[in-house]
All heavy atoms as TSV, in Angstrom:
chain	resi	resn	atom	element	x	y	z
A	1	MET	N	N	-134.358	205.776	-133.107
A	1	MET	CA	C	-134.530	206.283	-134.463
A	1	MET	C	C	-135.521	205.420	-135.239
A	1	MET	O	O	-136.263	205.921	-136.065
A	1	MET	CB	C	-133.158	206.316	-135.150
A	1	MET	CG	C	-133.169	206.995	-136.480
A	1	MET	SD	S	-133.528	208.737	-136.268
A	1	MET	CE	C	-133.392	209.305	-137.904
A	2	LYS	N	N	-135.497	204.090	-134.970
A	2	LYS	CA	C	-136.440	203.196	-135.639
A	2	LYS	C	C	-137.880	203.567	-135.298
A	2	LYS	O	O	-138.755	203.524	-136.148
A	2	LYS	CB	C	-136.185	201.748	-135.228
A	2	LYS	CG	C	-134.961	201.130	-135.801
A	2	LYS	CD	C	-134.854	199.685	-135.346
A	2	LYS	CE	C	-133.572	199.059	-135.812
A	2	LYS	NZ	N	-133.466	197.658	-135.356
A	3	GLU	N	N	-138.110	203.906	-134.034
A	3	GLU	CA	C	-139.459	204.256	-133.605
A	3	GLU	C	C	-139.947	205.519	-134.298
A	3	GLU	O	O	-141.121	205.617	-134.682
A	3	GLU	CB	C	-139.519	204.446	-132.083
A	3	GLU	CG	C	-139.278	203.184	-131.292
A	3	GLU	CD	C	-137.794	202.912	-131.073
A	3	GLU	OE1	O	-136.967	203.794	-131.386
A	3	GLU	OE2	O	-137.468	201.806	-130.611
A	4	TYR	N	N	-139.071	206.478	-134.469
A	4	TYR	CA	C	-139.441	207.722	-135.139
A	4	TYR	C	C	-139.841	207.460	-136.593
A	4	TYR	O	O	-140.857	207.960	-137.067
A	4	TYR	CB	C	-138.285	208.721	-135.076
A	4	TYR	CG	C	-138.551	209.972	-135.889
A	4	TYR	CD1	C	-139.422	210.945	-135.424
A	4	TYR	CD2	C	-137.940	210.170	-137.123
A	4	TYR	CE1	C	-139.690	212.081	-136.162
A	4	TYR	CE2	C	-138.204	211.298	-137.869
A	4	TYR	CZ	C	-139.074	212.259	-137.385
A	4	TYR	OH	O	-139.337	213.368	-138.127
A	5	ILE	N	N	-139.052	206.664	-137.293
A	5	ILE	CA	C	-139.342	206.347	-138.693
A	5	ILE	C	C	-140.651	205.559	-138.791
A	5	ILE	O	O	-141.474	205.808	-139.668
A	5	ILE	CB	C	-138.163	205.581	-139.329
A	5	ILE	CG1	C	-136.952	206.502	-139.422
A	5	ILE	CG2	C	-138.546	205.032	-140.698
A	5	ILE	CD1	C	-135.682	205.827	-139.874
A	6	PHE	N	N	-140.856	204.617	-137.853
A	6	PHE	CA	C	-142.097	203.849	-137.840
A	6	PHE	C	C	-143.297	204.763	-137.605
A	6	PHE	O	O	-144.306	204.679	-138.308
A	6	PHE	CB	C	-142.034	202.759	-136.764
A	6	PHE	CG	C	-143.302	201.965	-136.657
A	6	PHE	CD1	C	-143.607	201.004	-137.608
A	6	PHE	CD2	C	-144.175	202.184	-135.607
A	6	PHE	CE1	C	-144.780	200.268	-137.516
A	6	PHE	CE2	C	-145.349	201.455	-135.509
A	6	PHE	CZ	C	-145.652	200.502	-136.468
A	7	ASP	N	N	-143.206	205.648	-136.612
A	7	ASP	CA	C	-144.294	206.581	-136.322
A	7	ASP	C	C	-144.560	207.506	-137.508
A	7	ASP	O	O	-145.717	207.769	-137.852
A	7	ASP	CB	C	-143.982	207.415	-135.085
A	7	ASP	CG	C	-144.070	206.616	-133.797
A	7	ASP	OD1	O	-144.661	205.517	-133.834
A	7	ASP	OD2	O	-143.558	207.098	-132.765
A	8	LEU	N	N	-143.514	207.997	-138.119
A	8	LEU	CA	C	-143.666	208.881	-139.266
A	8	LEU	C	C	-144.355	208.154	-140.419
A	8	LEU	O	O	-145.242	208.711	-141.081
A	8	LEU	CB	C	-142.293	209.399	-139.711
A	8	LEU	CG	C	-142.295	210.395	-140.866
A	8	LEU	CD1	C	-142.986	211.684	-140.456
A	8	LEU	CD2	C	-140.880	210.663	-141.331
A	9	THR	N	N	-143.982	206.901	-140.642
A	9	THR	CA	C	-144.595	206.106	-141.711
A	9	THR	C	C	-146.077	205.863	-141.428
A	9	THR	O	O	-146.921	205.997	-142.313
A	9	THR	CB	C	-143.861	204.767	-141.872
A	9	THR	OG1	O	-142.475	205.030	-142.117
A	9	THR	CG2	C	-144.429	203.957	-143.011
A	10	VAL	N	N	-146.406	205.507	-140.202
A	10	VAL	CA	C	-147.801	205.250	-139.833
A	10	VAL	C	C	-148.637	206.512	-139.999
A	10	VAL	O	O	-149.727	206.478	-140.576
A	10	VAL	CB	C	-147.895	204.701	-138.388
A	10	VAL	CG1	C	-149.326	204.688	-137.905
A	10	VAL	CG2	C	-147.303	203.312	-138.320
A	11	VAL	N	N	-148.140	207.619	-139.518
A	11	VAL	CA	C	-148.880	208.878	-139.636
A	11	VAL	C	C	-149.032	209.277	-141.107
A	11	VAL	O	O	-150.104	209.701	-141.536
A	11	VAL	CB	C	-148.191	210.003	-138.827
A	11	VAL	CG1	C	-148.796	211.358	-139.144
A	11	VAL	CG2	C	-148.294	209.704	-137.350
A	12	ALA	N	N	-147.986	209.105	-141.896
A	12	ALA	CA	C	-148.059	209.437	-143.315
A	12	ALA	C	C	-149.102	208.576	-144.022
A	12	ALA	O	O	-149.901	209.080	-144.822
A	12	ALA	CB	C	-146.694	209.264	-143.981
A	13	LEU	N	N	-149.122	207.278	-143.728
A	13	LEU	CA	C	-150.112	206.393	-144.345
A	13	LEU	C	C	-151.533	206.754	-143.917
A	13	LEU	O	O	-152.462	206.718	-144.733
A	13	LEU	CB	C	-149.806	204.933	-144.007
A	13	LEU	CG	C	-148.560	204.353	-144.661
A	13	LEU	CD1	C	-148.291	202.953	-144.141
A	13	LEU	CD2	C	-148.708	204.339	-146.167
A	14	LEU	N	N	-151.710	207.109	-142.667
A	14	LEU	CA	C	-153.034	207.518	-142.194
A	14	LEU	C	C	-153.491	208.814	-142.859
A	14	LEU	O	O	-154.651	208.936	-143.256
A	14	LEU	CB	C	-153.036	207.670	-140.669
A	14	LEU	CG	C	-152.995	206.375	-139.865
A	14	LEU	CD1	C	-152.835	206.672	-138.380
A	14	LEU	CD2	C	-154.245	205.560	-140.105
A	15	VAL	N	N	-152.597	209.766	-142.978
A	15	VAL	CA	C	-152.950	211.037	-143.611
A	15	VAL	C	C	-153.291	210.830	-145.084
A	15	VAL	O	O	-154.291	211.354	-145.586
A	15	VAL	CB	C	-151.809	212.068	-143.445
A	15	VAL	CG1	C	-152.020	213.276	-144.335
A	15	VAL	CG2	C	-151.691	212.494	-141.993
A	16	ILE	N	N	-152.496	210.043	-145.781
A	16	ILE	CA	C	-152.756	209.781	-147.200
A	16	ILE	C	C	-154.067	209.029	-147.367
A	16	ILE	O	O	-154.895	209.356	-148.217
A	16	ILE	CB	C	-151.582	209.010	-147.829
A	16	ILE	CG1	C	-150.356	209.906	-147.907
A	16	ILE	CG2	C	-151.944	208.483	-149.208
A	16	ILE	CD1	C	-149.082	209.177	-148.268
A	17	GLY	N	N	-154.294	208.010	-146.545
A	17	GLY	CA	C	-155.535	207.242	-146.620
A	17	GLY	C	C	-156.751	208.079	-146.299
A	17	GLY	O	O	-157.783	207.998	-146.969
A	18	PHE	N	N	-156.664	208.891	-145.259
A	18	PHE	CA	C	-157.772	209.756	-144.878
A	18	PHE	C	C	-158.069	210.777	-145.971
A	18	PHE	O	O	-159.226	211.019	-146.307
A	18	PHE	CB	C	-157.449	210.474	-143.563
A	18	PHE	CG	C	-158.549	211.380	-143.095
A	18	PHE	CD1	C	-159.727	210.854	-142.603
A	18	PHE	CD2	C	-158.397	212.755	-143.145
A	18	PHE	CE1	C	-160.748	211.697	-142.167
A	18	PHE	CE2	C	-159.401	213.590	-142.720
A	18	PHE	CZ	C	-160.582	213.067	-142.226
A	19	THR	N	N	-157.038	211.349	-146.559
A	19	THR	CA	C	-157.224	212.334	-147.615
A	19	THR	C	C	-157.874	211.707	-148.840
A	19	THR	O	O	-158.785	212.280	-149.437
A	19	THR	CB	C	-155.870	212.957	-148.001
A	19	THR	OG1	O	-155.261	213.512	-146.840
A	19	THR	CG2	C	-156.040	214.036	-149.039
A	20	ALA	N	N	-157.431	210.512	-149.217
A	20	ALA	CA	C	-158.008	209.839	-150.380
A	20	ALA	C	C	-159.473	209.489	-150.134
A	20	ALA	O	O	-160.327	209.699	-150.998
A	20	ALA	CB	C	-157.205	208.581	-150.689
A	21	THR	N	N	-159.774	208.964	-148.952
A	21	THR	CA	C	-161.157	208.602	-148.630
A	21	THR	C	C	-162.042	209.837	-148.584
A	21	THR	O	O	-163.160	209.825	-149.113
A	21	THR	CB	C	-161.200	207.876	-147.277
A	21	THR	OG1	O	-160.321	206.755	-147.334
A	21	THR	CG2	C	-162.597	207.408	-146.954
A	22	LEU	N	N	-161.563	210.889	-147.979
A	22	LEU	CA	C	-162.339	212.117	-147.888
A	22	LEU	C	C	-162.564	212.722	-149.267
A	22	LEU	O	O	-163.643	213.259	-149.546
A	22	LEU	CB	C	-161.617	213.116	-146.981
A	22	LEU	CG	C	-162.391	214.353	-146.565
A	22	LEU	CD1	C	-163.617	213.948	-145.763
A	22	LEU	CD2	C	-161.521	215.263	-145.732
A	23	GLY	N	N	-161.583	212.619	-150.147
A	23	GLY	CA	C	-161.731	213.142	-151.499
A	23	GLY	C	C	-162.808	212.408	-152.278
A	23	GLY	O	O	-163.630	213.029	-152.960
A	24	VAL	N	N	-162.839	211.087	-152.173
A	24	VAL	CA	C	-163.859	210.298	-152.866
A	24	VAL	C	C	-165.234	210.616	-152.299
A	24	VAL	O	O	-166.210	210.792	-153.034
A	24	VAL	CB	C	-163.539	208.791	-152.742
A	24	VAL	CG1	C	-164.686	207.941	-153.244
A	24	VAL	CG2	C	-162.270	208.465	-153.496
A	25	PHE	N	N	-165.334	210.688	-150.983
A	25	PHE	CA	C	-166.607	210.992	-150.335
A	25	PHE	C	C	-167.118	212.374	-150.733
A	25	PHE	O	O	-168.288	212.546	-151.078
A	25	PHE	CB	C	-166.439	210.903	-148.811
A	25	PHE	CG	C	-167.669	211.280	-148.049
A	25	PHE	CD1	C	-168.763	210.433	-148.016
A	25	PHE	CD2	C	-167.735	212.486	-147.374
A	25	PHE	CE1	C	-169.902	210.784	-147.320
A	25	PHE	CE2	C	-168.867	212.840	-146.666
A	25	PHE	CZ	C	-169.960	211.995	-146.636
A	26	THR	N	N	-166.240	213.357	-150.711
A	26	THR	CA	C	-166.627	214.719	-151.052
A	26	THR	C	C	-167.035	214.831	-152.514
A	26	THR	O	O	-167.995	215.531	-152.857
A	26	THR	CB	C	-165.469	215.692	-150.758
A	26	THR	OG1	O	-165.064	215.512	-149.404
A	26	THR	CG2	C	-165.876	217.122	-150.974
A	27	ASN	N	N	-166.337	214.131	-153.399
A	27	ASN	CA	C	-166.675	214.150	-154.819
A	27	ASN	C	C	-168.062	213.555	-155.045
A	27	ASN	O	O	-168.869	214.115	-155.775
A	27	ASN	CB	C	-165.633	213.381	-155.622
A	27	ASN	CG	C	-165.898	213.453	-157.102
A	27	ASN	OD1	O	-166.287	214.488	-157.617
A	27	ASN	ND2	N	-165.697	212.346	-157.789
A	28	GLY	N	N	-168.346	212.434	-154.427
A	28	GLY	CA	C	-169.657	211.809	-154.565
A	28	GLY	C	C	-170.766	212.679	-154.020
A	28	GLY	O	O	-171.830	212.820	-154.628
A	29	LEU	N	N	-170.529	213.295	-152.879
A	29	LEU	CA	C	-171.517	214.185	-152.281
A	29	LEU	C	C	-171.749	215.404	-153.170
A	29	LEU	O	O	-172.889	215.822	-153.385
A	29	LEU	CB	C	-171.045	214.624	-150.890
A	29	LEU	CG	C	-172.011	215.431	-150.067
A	29	LEU	CD1	C	-173.229	214.600	-149.714
A	29	LEU	CD2	C	-171.326	215.919	-148.796
A	30	GLY	N	N	-170.687	215.955	-153.710
A	30	GLY	CA	C	-170.818	217.118	-154.583
A	30	GLY	C	C	-171.568	216.792	-155.856
A	30	GLY	O	O	-172.381	217.596	-156.339
A	31	GLU	N	N	-171.321	215.613	-156.430
A	31	GLU	CA	C	-172.046	215.221	-157.644
A	31	GLU	C	C	-173.527	215.047	-157.358
A	31	GLU	O	O	-174.374	215.431	-158.166
A	31	GLU	CB	C	-171.481	213.923	-158.205
A	31	GLU	CG	C	-170.189	214.101	-158.950
A	31	GLU	CD	C	-169.662	212.798	-159.516
A	31	GLU	OE1	O	-170.283	211.738	-159.281
A	31	GLU	OE2	O	-168.624	212.845	-160.193
A	32	ARG	N	N	-173.862	214.488	-156.201
A	32	ARG	CA	C	-175.267	214.286	-155.868
A	32	ARG	C	C	-175.972	215.602	-155.576
A	32	ARG	O	O	-177.116	215.803	-155.985
A	32	ARG	CB	C	-175.400	213.361	-154.668
A	32	ARG	CG	C	-175.204	211.920	-155.024
A	32	ARG	CD	C	-175.513	211.014	-153.845
A	32	ARG	NE	N	-175.432	209.617	-154.190
A	32	ARG	CZ	C	-174.322	208.929	-154.357
A	32	ARG	NH1	N	-173.157	209.543	-154.244
A	32	ARG	NH2	N	-174.349	207.643	-154.643
A	33	LEU	N	N	-175.314	216.491	-154.866
A	33	LEU	CA	C	-175.964	217.740	-154.469
A	33	LEU	C	C	-175.982	218.786	-155.581
A	33	LEU	O	O	-176.967	219.490	-155.759
A	33	LEU	CB	C	-175.265	218.337	-153.238
A	33	LEU	CG	C	-175.420	217.567	-151.932
A	33	LEU	CD1	C	-174.636	218.243	-150.832
A	33	LEU	CD2	C	-176.874	217.434	-151.539
A	34	PHE	N	N	-174.880	218.888	-156.319
A	34	PHE	CA	C	-174.738	219.963	-157.281
A	34	PHE	C	C	-174.668	219.482	-158.720
A	34	PHE	O	O	-174.384	220.263	-159.623
A	34	PHE	CB	C	-173.472	220.784	-156.972
A	34	PHE	CG	C	-173.441	221.298	-155.558
A	34	PHE	CD1	C	-172.517	220.803	-154.657
A	34	PHE	CD2	C	-174.337	222.253	-155.138
A	34	PHE	CE1	C	-172.477	221.263	-153.355
A	34	PHE	CE2	C	-174.317	222.716	-153.831
A	34	PHE	CZ	C	-173.385	222.223	-152.941
A	35	GLY	N	N	-174.918	218.197	-158.946
A	35	GLY	CA	C	-174.799	217.638	-160.286
A	35	GLY	C	C	-175.892	218.099	-161.238
A	35	GLY	O	O	-175.676	218.216	-162.436
A	36	GLY	N	N	-177.070	218.327	-160.724
A	36	GLY	CA	C	-178.187	218.742	-161.572
A	36	GLY	C	C	-178.537	217.676	-162.590
A	36	GLY	O	O	-178.544	216.489	-162.300
A	37	LYS	N	N	-178.827	218.112	-163.804
A	37	LYS	CA	C	-179.230	217.186	-164.858
A	37	LYS	C	C	-178.044	216.485	-165.500
A	37	LYS	O	O	-178.216	215.517	-166.222
A	37	LYS	CB	C	-180.001	217.935	-165.944
A	37	LYS	CG	C	-181.320	218.498	-165.456
A	37	LYS	CD	C	-182.037	219.231	-166.560
A	37	LYS	CE	C	-183.338	219.822	-166.060
A	37	LYS	NZ	N	-184.033	220.569	-167.108
A	38	LYS	N	N	-176.843	216.967	-165.276
A	38	LYS	CA	C	-175.659	216.433	-165.957
A	38	LYS	C	C	-174.839	215.517	-165.058
A	38	LYS	O	O	-173.637	215.401	-165.217
A	38	LYS	CB	C	-174.783	217.574	-166.454
A	38	LYS	CG	C	-175.451	218.425	-167.510
A	38	LYS	CD	C	-174.485	219.419	-168.065
A	38	LYS	CE	C	-175.108	220.197	-169.208
A	38	LYS	NZ	N	-174.165	221.079	-169.847
A	39	LYS	N	N	-175.486	214.832	-164.116
A	39	LYS	CA	C	-174.757	213.940	-163.200
A	39	LYS	C	C	-173.996	212.863	-163.951
A	39	LYS	O	O	-172.874	212.544	-163.622
A	39	LYS	CB	C	-175.724	213.255	-162.242
A	39	LYS	CG	C	-176.232	214.117	-161.146
A	39	LYS	CD	C	-177.114	213.291	-160.239
A	39	LYS	CE	C	-177.925	214.180	-159.346
A	39	LYS	NZ	N	-178.866	213.448	-158.527
A	40	THR	N	N	-174.634	212.271	-164.949
A	40	THR	CA	C	-174.040	211.133	-165.631
A	40	THR	C	C	-173.553	211.496	-167.031
A	40	THR	O	O	-173.479	210.638	-167.903
A	40	THR	CB	C	-175.059	209.989	-165.723
A	40	THR	OG1	O	-176.200	210.450	-166.438
A	40	THR	CG2	C	-175.474	209.498	-164.344
A	41	GLU	N	N	-173.198	212.742	-167.236
A	41	GLU	CA	C	-172.797	213.212	-168.562
A	41	GLU	C	C	-171.626	212.406	-169.126
A	41	GLU	O	O	-171.669	211.939	-170.262
A	41	GLU	CB	C	-172.419	214.687	-168.483
A	41	GLU	CG	C	-171.910	215.264	-169.769
A	41	GLU	CD	C	-171.487	216.723	-169.630
A	41	GLU	OE1	O	-171.462	217.243	-168.499
A	41	GLU	OE2	O	-171.178	217.317	-170.651
A	42	PHE	N	N	-170.591	212.214	-168.339
A	42	PHE	CA	C	-169.390	211.542	-168.837
A	42	PHE	C	C	-169.605	210.040	-168.967
A	42	PHE	O	O	-169.093	209.408	-169.885
A	42	PHE	CB	C	-168.205	211.849	-167.933
A	42	PHE	CG	C	-167.877	213.322	-167.902
A	42	PHE	CD1	C	-168.141	214.079	-166.783
A	42	PHE	CD2	C	-167.327	213.937	-169.009
A	42	PHE	CE1	C	-167.856	215.435	-166.770
A	42	PHE	CE2	C	-167.037	215.295	-169.003
A	42	PHE	CZ	C	-167.309	216.038	-167.874
A	43	VAL	N	N	-170.369	209.460	-168.050
A	43	VAL	CA	C	-170.666	208.029	-168.129
A	43	VAL	C	C	-171.506	207.745	-169.369
A	43	VAL	O	O	-171.265	206.779	-170.101
A	43	VAL	CB	C	-171.388	207.563	-166.846
A	43	VAL	CG1	C	-171.822	206.118	-166.973
A	43	VAL	CG2	C	-170.504	207.749	-165.634
A	44	ASP	N	N	-172.512	208.581	-169.617
A	44	ASP	CA	C	-173.367	208.392	-170.788
A	44	ASP	C	C	-172.578	208.561	-172.080
A	44	ASP	O	O	-172.754	207.792	-173.028
A	44	ASP	CB	C	-174.533	209.384	-170.759
A	44	ASP	CG	C	-175.485	209.142	-169.601
A	44	ASP	OD1	O	-175.475	208.014	-169.055
A	44	ASP	OD2	O	-176.229	210.064	-169.243
A	45	GLN	N	N	-171.706	209.551	-172.141
A	45	GLN	CA	C	-170.903	209.779	-173.333
A	45	GLN	C	C	-169.977	208.597	-173.587
A	45	GLN	O	O	-169.816	208.156	-174.722
A	45	GLN	CB	C	-170.088	211.066	-173.205
A	45	GLN	CG	C	-169.225	211.376	-174.398
A	45	GLN	CD	C	-170.039	211.651	-175.656
A	45	GLN	OE1	O	-171.139	212.173	-175.592
A	45	GLN	NE2	N	-169.516	211.286	-176.800
A	46	SER	N	N	-169.384	208.062	-172.531
A	46	SER	CA	C	-168.500	206.916	-172.674
A	46	SER	C	C	-169.274	205.694	-173.164
A	46	SER	O	O	-168.801	204.953	-174.027
A	46	SER	CB	C	-167.837	206.609	-171.336
A	46	SER	OG	O	-167.011	205.491	-171.441
A	47	ALA	N	N	-170.472	205.486	-172.637
A	47	ALA	CA	C	-171.290	204.348	-173.068
A	47	ALA	C	C	-171.699	204.500	-174.535
A	47	ALA	O	O	-171.688	203.530	-175.293
A	47	ALA	CB	C	-172.522	204.236	-172.177
A	48	ARG	N	N	-172.053	205.716	-174.949
A	48	ARG	CA	C	-172.412	205.947	-176.354
A	48	ARG	C	C	-171.220	205.713	-177.268
A	48	ARG	O	O	-171.347	205.171	-178.359
A	48	ARG	CB	C	-172.919	207.379	-176.548
A	48	ARG	CG	C	-174.424	207.483	-176.451
A	48	ARG	CD	C	-174.899	208.878	-176.768
A	48	ARG	NE	N	-174.930	209.583	-175.476
A	48	ARG	CZ	C	-174.531	210.815	-175.265
A	48	ARG	NH1	N	-174.081	211.547	-176.253
A	48	ARG	NH2	N	-174.594	211.347	-174.083
A	49	PHE	N	N	-170.058	206.118	-176.825
A	49	PHE	CA	C	-168.856	205.962	-177.628
A	49	PHE	C	C	-168.492	204.493	-177.805
A	49	PHE	O	O	-167.982	204.093	-178.847
A	49	PHE	CB	C	-167.697	206.722	-176.958
A	49	PHE	CG	C	-166.413	206.693	-177.735
A	49	PHE	CD1	C	-166.281	207.432	-178.900
A	49	PHE	CD2	C	-165.355	205.926	-177.309
A	49	PHE	CE1	C	-165.092	207.406	-179.611
A	49	PHE	CE2	C	-164.166	205.896	-178.016
A	49	PHE	CZ	C	-164.039	206.640	-179.174
A	50	GLN	N	N	-168.761	203.674	-176.794
A	50	GLN	CA	C	-168.339	202.282	-176.806
A	50	GLN	C	C	-169.378	201.334	-177.395
A	50	GLN	O	O	-169.145	200.132	-177.441
A	50	GLN	CB	C	-168.010	201.836	-175.389
A	50	GLN	CG	C	-166.783	202.524	-174.833
A	50	GLN	CD	C	-166.497	202.131	-173.404
A	50	GLN	OE1	O	-167.109	201.229	-172.864
A	50	GLN	NE2	N	-165.566	202.829	-172.779
A	51	THR	N	N	-170.506	201.825	-177.853
A	51	THR	CA	C	-171.500	200.931	-178.436
A	51	THR	C	C	-170.941	200.318	-179.708
A	51	THR	O	O	-170.321	200.985	-180.530
A	51	THR	CB	C	-172.812	201.667	-178.763
A	51	THR	OG1	O	-172.535	202.785	-179.590
A	51	THR	CG2	C	-173.507	202.128	-177.512
A	52	GLY	N	N	-171.145	199.025	-179.866
A	52	GLY	CA	C	-170.664	198.322	-181.037
A	52	GLY	C	C	-169.258	197.779	-180.912
A	52	GLY	O	O	-168.767	197.130	-181.830
A	53	TRP	N	N	-168.587	198.020	-179.819
A	53	TRP	CA	C	-167.241	197.493	-179.633
A	53	TRP	C	C	-167.313	195.992	-179.378
A	53	TRP	O	O	-168.249	195.486	-178.771
A	53	TRP	CB	C	-166.551	198.151	-178.443
A	53	TRP	CG	C	-166.062	199.544	-178.711
A	53	TRP	CD1	C	-166.367	200.335	-179.759
A	53	TRP	CD2	C	-165.181	200.293	-177.882
A	53	TRP	NE1	N	-165.740	201.539	-179.648
A	53	TRP	CE2	C	-165.001	201.542	-178.507
A	53	TRP	CE3	C	-164.534	200.046	-176.690
A	53	TRP	CZ2	C	-164.196	202.529	-177.961
A	53	TRP	CZ3	C	-163.736	201.037	-176.146
A	53	TRP	CH2	C	-163.571	202.252	-176.796
A	54	LYS	N	N	-166.308	195.302	-179.844
A	54	LYS	CA	C	-166.228	193.867	-179.566
A	54	LYS	C	C	-165.747	193.649	-178.140
A	54	LYS	O	O	-164.930	194.408	-177.634
A	54	LYS	CB	C	-165.254	193.189	-180.521
A	54	LYS	CG	C	-165.691	193.191	-181.969
A	54	LYS	CD	C	-164.655	192.472	-182.819
A	54	LYS	CE	C	-165.056	192.500	-184.270
A	54	LYS	NZ	N	-164.048	191.868	-185.119
A	55	SER	N	N	-166.268	192.602	-177.516
A	55	SER	CA	C	-165.806	192.257	-176.177
A	55	SER	C	C	-164.443	191.595	-176.300
A	55	SER	O	O	-164.204	190.802	-177.200
A	55	SER	CB	C	-166.784	191.295	-175.521
A	55	SER	OG	O	-168.022	191.911	-175.323
A	56	VAL	N	N	-163.573	191.922	-175.391
A	56	VAL	CA	C	-162.249	191.305	-175.372
A	56	VAL	C	C	-162.105	190.518	-174.082
A	56	VAL	O	O	-162.808	190.758	-173.111
A	56	VAL	CB	C	-161.118	192.354	-175.464
A	56	VAL	CG1	C	-161.142	193.015	-176.819
A	56	VAL	CG2	C	-161.224	193.368	-174.369
A	57	GLY	N	N	-161.201	189.579	-174.082
A	57	GLY	CA	C	-160.978	188.769	-172.907
A	57	GLY	C	C	-161.281	187.319	-173.198
A	57	GLY	O	O	-161.464	186.918	-174.344
A	58	GLY	N	N	-161.353	186.544	-172.154
A	58	GLY	CA	C	-161.592	185.117	-172.308
A	58	GLY	C	C	-163.046	184.803	-172.604
A	58	GLY	O	O	-163.915	185.673	-172.597
A	59	LYS	N	N	-163.291	183.542	-172.857
A	59	LYS	CA	C	-164.659	183.095	-173.117
A	59	LYS	C	C	-165.417	183.028	-171.805
A	59	LYS	O	O	-164.895	182.635	-170.775
A	59	LYS	CB	C	-164.649	181.712	-173.757
A	59	LYS	CG	C	-164.040	181.696	-175.141
A	59	LYS	CD	C	-164.109	180.289	-175.720
A	59	LYS	CE	C	-163.497	180.270	-177.096
A	59	LYS	NZ	N	-163.522	178.915	-177.689
A	60	LYS	N	N	-166.671	183.411	-171.854
A	60	LYS	CA	C	-167.519	183.311	-170.672
A	60	LYS	C	C	-168.014	181.882	-170.532
A	60	LYS	O	O	-168.425	181.270	-171.499
A	60	LYS	CB	C	-168.699	184.273	-170.765
A	60	LYS	CG	C	-168.288	185.719	-170.725
A	60	LYS	CD	C	-169.487	186.616	-170.742
A	60	LYS	CE	C	-169.066	188.073	-170.706
A	60	LYS	NZ	N	-170.191	188.978	-170.730
A	61	LYS	N	N	-167.960	181.377	-169.327
A	61	LYS	CA	C	-168.396	179.999	-169.098
A	61	LYS	C	C	-169.763	179.976	-168.494
A	61	LYS	O	O	-170.210	180.785	-167.808
A	61	LYS	CB	C	-167.417	179.276	-168.184
A	61	LYS	CG	C	-166.082	179.081	-168.851
A	61	LYS	CD	C	-165.165	178.305	-167.939
A	61	LYS	CE	C	-163.819	178.117	-168.632
A	61	LYS	NZ	N	-162.881	177.392	-167.844
């Protein structure tokens, strides 16, 4: 029974990992191929929104 649970866990982790990797790869490929002029629309909007914000965190050395 231990072997079955171990095998099931390994297969589940492989399937989840493969699906996540394939999703990221497919998303990047789709943005490059079908993005057109609006590839960076959300990144640009976020950068415009954040202009003038104060930096937070520790001091830079």
